[in-house]
C-alpha positions as CSV (number, residue, x, y, z in Angstrom):
1,M,-6.5,-3.6,9.0
2,V,-8.2,-6.3,11.4
3,A,-8.8,-7.8,14.3
4,R,-11.6,-9.4,11.7
5,W,-11.8,-7.8,9.1
6,T,-13.7,-7.9,6.0
7,G,-13.6,-7.0,2.3
8,L,-14.5,-3.8,2.5
9,P,-12.3,-2.4,5.4
10,L,-9.7,-3.7,3.0
11,L,-10.7,-1.9,0.4
12,A,-10.2,1.4,2.2
13,A,-6.7,0.0,3.4
14,V,-5.7,-0.5,-0.6
15,V,-7.2,2.8,-1.9
16,A,-5.1,4.4,1.2
17,L,-1.8,4.3,-1.7
18,A,-4.2,3.9,-4.7
19,A,-7.4,2.9,-6.3
20,G,-8.3,3.3,-9.9
21,C,-9.8,1.0,-12.5
22,V,-8.2,-0.5,-15.4
23,N,-10.4,-2.5,-17.9
24,P,-13.5,-2.6,-15.4
25,N,-15.2,-5.4,-17.9
26,T,-12.4,-8.2,-16.7
27,E,-13.8,-10.9,-14.9
28,G,-12.1,-13.1,-12.2
29,A,-8.7,-15.3,-12.5
30,P,-9.1,-17.3,-16.0
31,T,-9.4,-20.9,-15.8
32,A,-5.5,-22.1,-15.8
33,Q,-4.0,-25.2,-17.6
34,P,-1.1,-27.0,-16.6
35,S,2.1,-25.3,-17.1
36,P,4.8,-27.1,-19.3
37,K,6.8,-29.3,-16.7
38,G,9.4,-28.0,-15.2
39,Q,8.2,-24.7,-15.2
40,S,8.1,-22.5,-12.3
41,R,4.2,-21.5,-11.4
42,V,3.2,-18.0,-9.4
43,A,-0.1,-17.6,-8.3
44,F,-1.0,-13.9,-8.0
45,F,-4.2,-13.2,-5.2
46,G,-4.2,-9.5,-5.5
47,F,-6.9,-7.3,-3.8
48,A,-8.8,-6.9,-7.1
49,K,-8.0,-6.9,-10.5
50,A,-10.1,-4.0,-11.3
51,N,-8.2,-1.9,-8.6
52,S,-5.2,0.1,-10.6
53,F,-2.4,-0.4,-7.8
54,T,-3.2,-4.4,-7.8
55,A,-2.8,-4.2,-11.9
56,A,0.9,-2.4,-11.5
57,T,1.4,-5.2,-9.0
58,F,0.4,-7.9,-10.9
59,A,2.5,-6.3,-14.3
60,G,5.5,-6.3,-12.2
61,V,5.1,-10.2,-10.8
62,E,4.2,-11.3,-14.5
63,E,7.3,-9.3,-15.7
64,H,9.7,-11.0,-13.5
65,A,7.8,-14.4,-13.8
66,K,8.2,-14.3,-17.6
67,S,11.9,-13.1,-17.4
68,R,12.9,-16.5,-15.9
69,G,10.8,-18.5,-17.9
70,A,7.9,-18.9,-15.4
71,T,4.3,-18.1,-15.6
72,A,1.8,-15.8,-13.3
73,E,-1.5,-16.1,-12.6
74,F,-4.3,-13.5,-11.3
75,F,-6.6,-14.6,-9.0
76,D,-9.3,-11.9,-8.9
77,P,-11.7,-11.9,-5.5
78,N,-12.8,-8.4,-6.5
79,F,-12.1,-7.2,-2.6
80,D,-13.9,-10.2,-1.1
81,A,-12.1,-11.6,2.0
82,Q,-14.1,-14.7,1.7
83,T,-13.6,-15.5,-1.9
84,Q,-9.8,-14.9,-1.6
85,V,-9.8,-17.2,1.4
86,R,-11.3,-20.0,-1.3
87,Q,-9.1,-19.2,-4.2
88,I,-5.9,-19.9,-1.6
89,Q,-7.2,-23.1,-0.6
90,D,-8.1,-24.4,-4.1
91,A,-4.7,-23.5,-5.5
92,V,-3.3,-25.6,-2.7
93,T,-5.4,-28.3,-3.1
94,S,-4.6,-28.2,-6.7
95,K,-0.8,-28.9,-6.5
96,R,-0.2,-26.4,-9.7
97,F,1.6,-23.4,-8.2
98,D,5.1,-23.5,-6.9
99,V,4.8,-19.9,-5.8
100,F,2.1,-17.8,-4.0
101,V,2.0,-13.8,-3.8
102,V,-0.3,-12.5,-1.7
103,Q,-2.0,-9.3,-0.9
104,A,-4.6,-9.8,2.0
105,N,-7.8,-8.8,1.8
106,D,-8.1,-9.9,5.4
107,G,-4.7,-10.4,7.0
108,A,-6.7,-12.5,9.5
109,A,-8.7,-14.7,7.9
110,V,-6.5,-16.0,5.1
111,V,-3.7,-16.9,7.8
112,P,-5.0,-20.9,7.7
113,A,-4.9,-20.8,4.0
114,I,-1.8,-19.6,4.3
115,R,-0.5,-22.1,6.9
116,S,-1.5,-24.6,4.6
117,A,0.2,-23.7,1.4
118,V,3.2,-23.3,3.3
119,Q,3.0,-26.6,4.6
120,A,2.7,-28.0,1.1
121,G,5.9,-26.7,0.1
122,I,4.6,-23.5,-1.7
123,A,6.8,-20.5,-1.5
124,V,4.6,-17.8,-0.2
125,V,5.3,-14.2,-0.2
126,V,2.9,-11.6,1.9
127,Q,2.8,-8.3,-0.6
128,F,2.0,-4.7,0.9
129,T,-0.3,-5.7,3.5
130,P,0.6,-7.4,6.7
131,L,-0.5,-11.1,7.7
132,G,-2.0,-11.3,10.9
133,T,-2.3,-8.5,13.8
134,R,0.5,-6.9,14.2
135,Y,1.4,-3.3,12.2
136,D,4.9,-2.8,13.3
137,T,6.8,-5.0,12.0
138,A,7.7,-6.5,8.7
139,E,8.8,-10.3,10.3
140,P,6.6,-12.7,9.3
141,Q,3.9,-13.4,11.5
142,V,3.1,-17.0,9.8
143,E,6.0,-19.1,10.1
144,G,7.7,-19.8,6.5
145,T,6.1,-17.2,5.2
146,I,8.2,-14.2,3.3
147,T,7.5,-10.7,3.4
148,L,7.4,-7.7,1.3
149,I,5.6,-5.3,3.0
150,D,4.7,-1.5,3.5
151,V,4.9,-1.6,7.4
152,P,1.7,0.8,8.6
153,T,3.9,2.4,11.6
154,V,6.6,2.9,9.6
155,N,4.4,5.0,6.9
156,G,2.8,7.0,9.8
157,A,5.9,7.7,10.9
158,A,7.6,8.7,7.4
159,L,4.6,10.9,6.7
160,A,5.0,12.9,10.0
161,E,8.5,13.6,9.0
162,L,7.4,14.7,5.6
163,A,5.2,17.1,7.1
164,V,8.2,18.5,9.4
165,R,10.1,18.9,6.8
166,A,7.3,21.0,5.3
167,C,7.1,23.2,8.4
168,V,11.2,23.7,8.3
169,S,11.0,24.7,4.5
170,K,8.9,28.1,5.5
171,K,10.6,28.5,8.9
172,L,6.8,28.1,10.4
173,D,7.3,28.2,14.2
174,P,4.5,27.1,15.7
175,C,3.5,25.1,12.5
176,E,-0.3,24.2,12.5
177,I,-0.8,20.6,11.0
178,A,-4.1,18.8,10.3
179,Y,-3.9,15.0,10.0
180,L,-6.4,13.6,8.0
181,E,-6.9,9.8,9.1
182,G,-7.9,7.2,6.6
183,L,-10.5,5.1,8.6
184,K,-10.7,5.2,12.3
185,A,-12.6,1.7,12.4
186,L,-9.6,0.2,10.6
187,P,-6.4,-1.1,13.5
188,L,-4.4,-0.6,10.5
189,D,-4.9,2.7,10.3
190,N,-5.3,3.6,13.9
191,A,-1.7,2.2,13.8
192,R,-0.6,4.2,11.2
193,T,-2.2,7.1,12.9
194,D,-0.5,6.7,16.5
195,A,3.0,6.6,14.9
196,A,2.2,9.9,12.7
197,V,0.7,12.0,15.7
198,G,3.6,10.4,18.1
199,V,6.4,11.9,15.6
200,L,4.6,14.8,15.3
201,K,4.1,15.8,18.6
202,K,8.3,15.1,19.6
203,A,9.0,17.9,16.7
204,G,6.9,20.4,19.1
205,T,4.4,20.7,15.9
206,K,0.7,21.9,16.5
207,I,-1.6,19.4,15.5
208,V,-5.0,21.6,15.2
209,A,-7.1,18.9,13.6
210,Q,-7.0,15.3,13.6
211,V,-9.9,14.3,11.5
212,E,-11.1,11.3,9.1
213,G,-10.1,11.7,6.0
214,G,-10.6,8.8,3.8
215,Y,-9.4,7.6,0.7
216,T,-11.6,9.4,-1.5
217,Q,-11.7,13.1,-3.1
218,D,-14.9,13.8,-2.0
219,S,-14.3,12.1,1.9
220,G,-10.9,14.5,1.4
221,R,-13.0,17.5,0.7
222,K,-15.4,16.7,3.8
223,A,-12.5,16.8,5.9
224,M,-10.7,20.0,5.3
225,Q,-14.0,22.0,5.1
226,D,-14.0,21.0,9.0
227,V,-10.1,21.5,9.1
228,L,-10.7,25.2,7.7
229,Q,-13.4,25.8,10.2
230,R,-11.3,24.9,13.1
231,A,-8.2,26.1,12.1
232,P,-8.6,28.0,8.7
233,G,-4.8,29.5,9.1
234,V,-3.4,25.5,9.0
235,D,0.1,25.3,7.6
236,V,0.2,21.6,6.2
237,V,-2.1,19.3,6.1
238,V,-1.2,15.1,5.7
239,G,-3.6,12.3,4.5
240,S,-4.3,9.7,1.7
241,S,-3.1,10.9,-1.9
242,Q,-7.1,11.4,-2.9
243,A,-7.8,12.9,0.0
244,I,-5.2,15.3,-0.1
245,A,-7.1,16.1,-3.8
246,G,-10.3,16.9,-2.4
247,A,-8.7,18.9,0.4
248,E,-7.1,20.9,-2.6
249,A,-9.5,21.6,-4.2
250,V,-11.7,23.0,-1.1
251,A,-8.4,25.0,0.0
252,K,-8.5,26.8,-3.1
253,G,-5.0,28.4,-3.3
254,K,-4.3,28.9,0.5
255,P,-0.8,28.8,1.1
256,I,-0.6,25.5,2.1
257,L,2.1,22.5,2.3
258,Y,0.1,19.2,1.4
259,V,1.6,15.8,2.2
260,A,0.2,12.5,0.2
261,N,0.0,9.1,1.0
262,G,0.5,7.4,-2.0
263,G,2.7,7.6,-5.3
264,S,0.6,7.9,-8.5
265,R,1.4,9.1,-11.4
266,Q,-0.7,12.1,-10.6
267,T,0.8,12.3,-7.2
268,V,4.0,12.4,-8.4
269,T,3.5,15.3,-10.8
270,A,1.8,17.7,-8.1
271,V,4.8,17.2,-6.2
272,Q,7.2,18.0,-9.3
273,D,5.0,20.8,-10.0
274,G,5.4,22.2,-6.7
275,R,1.8,22.0,-5.7
276,W,2.2,19.1,-3.1
277,F,5.1,19.4,-0.9
278,A,5.6,15.7,-0.9
279,A,4.2,12.3,-1.0
280,Y,5.4,8.9,0.7
281,Y,6.6,7.0,-2.8
282,L,6.4,3.5,-3.5
283,P,7.1,2.1,-7.0
284,V,4.4,-0.1,-7.3
285,R,5.2,-2.4,-10.4
286,T,8.9,-2.6,-9.5
287,L,7.8,-4.4,-6.2
288,G,5.3,-6.8,-7.5
289,A,8.6,-7.9,-9.8
290,K,10.5,-8.0,-6.2
291,A,7.5,-10.1,-4.4
292,A,7.7,-12.7,-7.4
293,E,11.4,-12.7,-7.0
294,L,11.8,-13.7,-3.6
295,G,9.1,-16.4,-4.1
296,L,11.0,-17.8,-7.2
297,D,14.5,-18.0,-5.5
298,K,12.8,-19.3,-2.1
299,A,11.2,-22.2,-4.6
300,Q,14.3,-22.8,-6.2
301,G,15.9,-23.5,-3.5
302,K,18.1,-20.2,-2.8
303,Q,18.9,-18.4,0.7
304,V,16.0,-15.3,1.0
305,R,15.4,-12.7,3.6
306,A,12.0,-13.8,5.5
307,G,11.1,-10.3,6.3
308,N,11.7,-7.4,3.6
309,L,10.3,-3.6,3.9
310,M,9.2,-2.3,0.6
311,T,11.1,1.2,1.4
312,D,14.0,-0.9,1.0
313,V,13.7,-1.8,-2.3
314,T,14.8,2.1,-3.7
315,P,15.7,3.4,-0.4
316,G,15.0,7.0,0.0
317,K,12.5,7.0,-2.3
318,H,10.1,6.9,-0.4
319,L,10.4,10.4,1.1
320,G,9.4,11.7,-1.6
321,T,9.9,15.1,-1.8
322,K,10.3,17.2,-5.2
323,E,14.2,16.8,-4.9
324,V,13.6,13.1,-4.6
325,L,11.2,12.3,-7.1
326,A,13.2,14.4,-10.1
327,G,12.8,12.0,-13.0
328,V,10.2,9.7,-11.5
329,T,7.1,9.2,-13.1
330,G,5.3,6.9,-10.6
331,E,3.9,3.0,-11.4
332,Y,0.3,3.2,-11.7
333,D,-2.7,5.7,-12.6
334,E,-5.2,6.9,-10.0
């Protein structure tokens, strides 16, 4: 999300995978005390502690850290980009941490602070969203960092692939597809949309509607009302898991195949029950643990690959059809 993001655009981007509340009364990061001498320390700069996706990520970070005798601390900016920048700067100055795991609320704003962290010898893992202004690569955009991200263009192409599979499953020709974009104001969402539309056009499907679906059930309902006015016979609808939930409520039993962007327990269940055709699935808690692993390995002098795709952690699972998600429960709640 970027050119110059604010906390609000990132809020939308986070919700693209999952939004929800976990202990909404929790305050910001606790006042931490120095860890025992020799114990590795991980600082987690998440989107917001009250976001279920972020909370599940930190659970994975903390679990892996503890398994290696390390500590993990959550710094909560509550979706505020400038607060997050200050938290990172203060953590660098404190010289208390060996590893940073960063979910950037603003991928451009945090760059100077991240450079300072790298210069201070801190192992920095960029987690989930790109840090920088490119949305088509997993390679680090800040020298010295490690990435473990969901590349937006890869995400968009995968959503389109699942939509094409949905068409094939019913032998639909032509196959009418509605694509519910995230937010048109976000560069990240535009990159995802362009990638998806490119694959759909190449496959010969008919895009009958391309509207802003957002990241809430309410925005999904409004988008679906628009879609049904334009194309009452639409075959496949693609969008964020929240938007798809709203769209499904509006369609009321129409034989539509849904493809959701998100891997919450509720989304996985919808696919397993056959209500939705497929979902772009990521094991959120597992990916938090992987981020901690990468950071601690680098901090301890091990060789670590710099650019890492989230989809490579559990190969093939992101293309979450009913068969692929058999036995999967999801790792967070919406």
